[in-house]
C-alpha positions in Angstrom: -4.2 13.5 -8.4 -6.4 12.5 -5.4 -7.1 14.9 -2.5 -9.0 13.7 0.6 -9.9 16.5 3.0 -11.5 16.2 6.5 -13.2 12.9 5.7 -15.4 11.8 8.6 -17.9 9.0 9.0 -19.8 7.8 12.1 -21.8 4.6 12.5 -24.0 5.3 15.6 -21.6 6.5 18.3 -18.5 5.0 16.7 -16.2 7.0 14.5 -15.2 4.8 11.6 -13.2 7.6 9.9 -12.3 10.8 11.7 -11.1 14.0 10.0 -8.9 12.1 7.5 -6.8 14.3 5.2 -4.1 13.1 2.7 -3.1 13.3 -0.9 -2.2 10.7 -3.5 0.3 11.6 -6.2 0.1 10.6 -9.9 2.8 8.4 -11.2 3.2 6.6 -7.9 1.8 3.6 -6.0 0.4 4.6 -2.6 -0.2 1.8 -0.1 -3.2 2.3 2.3 -2.4 0.4 5.5 -3.8 -0.1 9.0 -5.1 -2.8 11.3 -8.6 -4.4 10.8 -11.3 -2.0 11.8 -9.1 1.1 11.1 -11.5 2.6 8.5 -9.7 1.7 5.3 -12.7 0.1 3.4 -15.1 2.8 4.6 -12.7 5.5 3.4 -12.3 3.8 0.0 -16.1 3.5 -0.4 -16.5 7.2 0.4 -13.9 8.0 -2.2 -16.1 6.6 -4.9 -19.5 7.7 -3.6 -20.7 4.3 -2.3 -20.8 5.6 1.3 -21.9 9.2 2.1 -19.4 11.0 4.5 -20.7 13.0 7.4 -18.1 15.6 6.6 -15.2 16.2 4.2 -14.7 15.6 0.5 -12.7 13.8 -2.1 -11.5 15.3 -5.4 -9.7 13.9 -8.4 -7.5 16.4 -10.1 -9.6 19.1 -8.4 -13.0 17.6 -9.3 -15.3 15.9 -6.8 -16.2 12.3 -7.7 -19.9 13.1 -8.1 -19.1 15.8 -10.6 -16.9 13.7 -12.9 -18.6 13.5 -16.3 -17.2 10.0 -17.1 -16.2 8.5 -13.7 -15.1 5.1 -15.0 -12.7 6.9 -17.4 -11.1 8.6 -14.4 -11.3 6.0 -11.5 -11.2 2.3 -11.8 -12.2 0.7 -8.5 -12.1 -2.8 -7.1 -13.7 -2.8 -3.6 -15.4 -6.2 -3.7 -14.3 -9.0 -6.1 -17.7 -10.7 -5.6 -19.6 -7.8 -7.2 -20.6 -9.8 -10.3 -23.6 -12.0 -11.2 -22.5 -15.6 -10.7 -24.6 -16.8 -13.7 -22.9 -14.5 -16.2 -19.7 -15.4 -18.1 -16.7 -13.2 -17.6 -17.1 -11.7 -21.1 -20.8 -11.0 -20.6 -20.2 -9.4 -17.2 -17.6 -7.0 -18.7 -19.8 -6.4 -21.8 -22.7 -5.3 -19.5 -20.3 -3.1 -17.5 -19.0 -1.5 -20.6 -22.5 -0.8 -22.0 -23.5 0.9 -18.7 -20.4 3.1 -18.8 -20.6 3.9 -22.5 -17.3 2.1 -23.1 -16.5 0.6 -26.5 -17.3 -3.2 -26.5 -13.9 -4.0 -28.1 -12.3 -3.1 -24.7 -13.8 -6.3 -23.2 -11.4 -8.8 -24.9 -8.5 -6.3 -24.4 -8.8 -6.3 -20.6 -9.5 -10.1 -20.5 -6.1 -10.5 -22.2 -4.5 -8.0 -19.9 -5.6 -9.8 -16.7 -4.9 -13.3 -18.1 -8.6 -14.5 -18.3 -9.1 -14.8 -22.0 -9.1 -18.6 -21.8 -11.9 -18.4 -19.2 -13.9 -15.6 -20.9 -17.0 -17.8 -21.5 -17.1 -19.5 -18.1 -19.6 -18.3 -15.5 -18.1 -16.2 -12.9 -19.9 -18.3 -10.2 -17.4 -21.1 -11.0 -14.4 -18.9 -10.5 -11.9 -19.1 -7.7 -11.4 -16.0 -5.5 -8.2 -15.3 -7.4 -10.0 -15.5 -10.8 -12.7 -13.2 -9.5 -10.0 -10.7 -8.4 -8.6 -10.7 -11.9 -12.1 -10.2 -13.4 -12.8 -7.4 -11.0 -9.5 -5.7 -12.0 -10.5 -6.2 -15.7 -13.7 -4.3 -14.9 -11.7 -1.5 -13.3 -9.4 -1.2 -16.4 -12.3 -1.1 -18.9 -12.4 2.7 -19.1 -8.7 3.1 -19.3 -8.8 5.2 -16.1 -6.2 7.5 -14.7 -6.6 6.1 -11.2 -6.8 2.6 -9.8 -8.5 2.3 -6.4 -8.0 -1.2 -5.1 -9.1 -2.8 -1.7 -7.0 -5.9 -0.9 -6.6 -6.9 -4.6 -4.1 -9.7 -3.8 -6.6 -11.7 -1.7 -6.9 -15.2 -3.2 -4.1 -14.8 -5.7 -1.4 -17.5 -5.9 2.3 -16.4 -5.8 2.4 -16.1 -9.6 -0.8 -14.0 -9.5 0.7 -11.7 -6.8 3.8 -11.2 -8.8 1.6 -10.4 -11.9 -0.4 -7.9 -9.8 2.7 -6.2 -8.5 4.2 -5.8 -12.0 0.9 -4.6 -13.4 0.4 -1.9 -10.8 4.0 -0.8 -11.0 3.7 -0.5 -14.8 0.5 1.4 -14.5 2.1 4.0 -12.2 5.3 4.2 -14.2 3.1 5.2 -17.2 1.7 8.1 -15.2 -1.3 6.5 -13.6 -2.3 6.8 -9.9 -2.5 3.7 -7.8 -4.1 3.7 -4.3 -4.1 0.2 -2.9 -4.9 -1.2 0.5 -3.2 -4.4 1.6 -2.3 -6.5 4.7 0.6 -8.1 2.8 3.1 -5.5 4.0 6.2 -7.3 2.8 4.7 -7.6 -0.6 3.5 -4.0 -0.6 7.0 -2.8 0.3 8.3 -4.3 -2.9 6.4 -1.9 -5.2 4.8 1.0 -3.2 6.3 4.5 -3.3 4.2 6.1 -0.6 2.1 5.0 2.4 -1.0 6.4 4.1 -1.2 4.8 7.5 -4.4 4.9 9.6 -5.5 3.6 13.0 -8.9 3.8 14.6 -10.1 6.0 11.7 -7.4 8.6 12.1 -4.3 9.4 10.0 -1.1 8.3 11.6 1.3 9.1 8.7 1.3 10.0 5.0 4.8 9.8 3.7 7.2 8.0 1.3 8.0 4.4 2.2 11.6 5.4 2.7 10.6 7.9 5.4 8.6 5.2 7.2 11.6 2.8 7.1 13.8 5.6 8.5 11.7 5.8 11.6 13.3 2.7 13.1 16.9 3.5 12.2 19.5 0.8 11.5 21.5 -1.3 13.9 25.1 -2.0 13.3 27.0 -4.9 14.9 30.8 -4.7 14.8 33.7 -6.5 16.4 37.0 -5.0 17.3 39.9 -5.6 19.6 39.5 -2.0 20.7 35.8 -2.1 21.1 35.7 0.1 24.2 37.8 2.9 22.4 35.5 2.8 19.4 32.4 2.9 21.6 33.7 6.0 23.4 34.2 7.8 20.1 30.7 6.9 19.0 29.1 8.0 22.3 30.8 11.4 21.9 28.8 11.7 18.7 25.6 11.0 20.4 25.3 7.5 19.2 24.0 4.7 21.5 26.3 1.8 21.8 26.3 -1.5 23.9 29.6 -3.3 24.4 29.9 -7.0 25.2 33.6 -8.0 25.1 34.8 -7.3 21.5 31.3 -6.9 20.2 29.5 -3.5 19.7 25.8 -3.1 19.0 25.3 0.4 17.7 21.8 2.0 17.3 20.7 4.5 14.7 24.0 4.5 12.7 25.1 3.0 9.5 28.2 1.0 8.5 29.8 3.9 6.7 29.7 6.0 9.8 31.2 3.3 12.0 33.9 2.1 9.6 34.8 5.7 8.8 35.3 6.6 12.4 37.3 3.4 13.0 39.6 4.1 10.0 40.1 7.7 11.1 41.4 6.6 14.5 43.2 3.5 13.2 41.0 1.1 15.1 40.9 -2.4 13.6 37.4 -3.8 12.9 37.2 -7.5 12.1 33.4 -7.7 11.4 30.7 -5.2 10.6 27.1 -5.8 9.6 24.0 -3.6 9.4 20.4 -4.7 10.0 17.2 -2.8 9.8 13.7 -3.7 11.0 11.1 -4.7 8.4 8.4 -2.4 7.2 5.8 -4.8 8.8 7.5 -4.4 12.2 7.6 -0.6 12.0 3.9 -0.4 11.0 2.8 -2.8 13.8 4.5 -0.4 16.2 2.9 2.6 14.7 -0.6 1.2 14.7 -0.4 -1.1 17.8 -2.1 1.3 20.1 -5.1 1.7 17.8 -5.6 -2.0 16.9 -9.1 -3.2 17.8 -8.3 -6.9 17.4 -5.0 -8.2 18.7 -3.8 -11.6 19.8 -2.9 -12.0 23.5 
């Protein structure tokens, strides 16, 4: 649905985004991740024409954003939850947005219900918490019943119930055929509902792949105990598997429990304990982006 090709943006002598190319598929949730200063927000602004790229282009189903006849019916974007007049009520803010985009006024109450703000519809947005503003911004993105949701850190300010609501809403949107492109620093949360990842560092693409492929980068670690630990270790090493032995305990890298237990069964080696652990998506992404992080604790 979305194709980003050779996107580049410089601010002075600094490359904020450099030759970025990736695709975002329909019917899937794609997470956009990277450390602070990696160019995520700049990229998303270029994707909807708010920042002019120095090179490259973005298309939606083959059509550049600037050429879309009804952009709000194709792309619903939330790039800044503060982009609303603090003196206007939630309902009036959405009514003005609908009028500007030639969207029927009856959509206003529909989206207020959808994001859980109907009880606060006549309150001024200036009195809203950050989480309420996030919901109102998402309501604005949904007004045109778009095919694509483009969201920059939409979970900021949401309480646990709000985060769960957001996760379910985005998953449902994608399952109904929509395209979701969402940036987030809450990696553990993103891992619960994202299908694919676009990983950037220092403005450059590091990976664009399914979440499962990213998880597979670290491999699993199996810990087993056996009275014949040394024999089992020798068999595993012959298969090219890395094993550390400490007494009756084996720590086996880049293998799974079925491989280890199957080999033990085949050679009649007793195994009294076997567990498999894997690194978190957060740990894997920190390793992938660590060299390009501009801001890191000592």
